[in-house]
C-alpha positions, 0 to 999 in steps of 0.5 A: 417393413416398408422402406419408408419405415425402415428408413425412419427408423434408422434415421431415429435411431441415428438421431438418438446416438447421435443425440446421445453422443452430444449428451455424453459430450456435453457431459463430459465437458460441463465434468472437465470444466467442473473439475478445473473449478474444483481444482482452482477452488481447492488452490484457492483454499490451500492459499486461504489455509496460509492466509489465515496462518500468516496475515501478511500474506494476503497484502504481499499476495495481492501485491506480487499480483497487482504490482507489474515490477518492484519498486526501488527503496527512497534511500537506493535512488541516485541522487546527484545532490548528495553530498558526503563529509571528508574523511578526517585527517587521520583515523583514529583521532590523537589523543592528548594526554589527560590534564594534571590534578589541581595540585599537580604531581607532588612528591611528598617529603620531610625535613627529617630525611636528606633533600632528593637529588635532581632526577627527582626534583627536576631542574629548579624554577629559580636561583636564590640571591647568590645566583647558584642556590635552586629554589623549588616550589611546594607546600608546607603541611601545617597544623590545620592549614597547607601553605605554599612555600619556598624550598631549597637544600641550602635552606634551614629548614628546607622549607620556609613559609611566608606566614604571620609577618615572618619568614617561617621555617617549616620542619616536618612535612612538605610537598616539593612540586616538579616544575614542568614546562610542558604542563605549567606556566607563570602568568602574570596577574594582580590583586588576587585575580585569576588570569582569564582562561587559565586554571592556577594550580592550587597550593593549600588552603587556610584554616578557614578553608580558603584557597592559596595558589602559588605565586612569584614575586620579584624581591631586590632584583630576585624572584621569590616564590610564595602564595596567593589568593583571592582573599589576600588581593595579592601575593605573599613572599618570605625574604630576608627573615620577613614576609613580603606583600605584593599587590600588583605584577606578580605571576601565578601558576596555572 
């Protein structure tokens, strides 16, 4: 073979080999790109399956890629204008004693039994005309009604009621109401009115249902317990064998 032809043949072979090598390199690069693309696709498909299972995941994923840094919740941001209430003086708060029932705490008694001692009755709120005989307040349970009355161990019977224009001696059941200074008070009033802002202690009721309350009025310089009510337009007390009507300047138990 002539030298020139041989050289051309070698050049052609070298060119062919070079072309084949370049073709293989290009094919390898294309294959690598395709492999990487397939991996990204697989990864994307994998995330896609998660999004399908948990719909909320797509929004969280997009938020994570678009936001540079998490934003603090508004309630957690510092605010120099915020103010807090002052703590209470004491905790837990102190509880006050429950108020007594409308008729107070009473002691059921009967005129057929001995009069109770001072450990039960507590100190008497009043004294009789002699200045030494104790007088208590309470209610007499009569047939069809209950009437406030005065009570004393020296009285016969123990419970005496202003009733029917006379000083009526009641036999049988009566309730003694111990006077407790920390729970009760006597308040001035007139004409059957209730003092504003006070709750009168219920003492009984008439046969027609009108309510009766405890009252005290001064008769001949002596404080005498009795009854009052809005329908009476004043107070009624029993003293010296009779029933006395007082319209002005008496006191009601609250």
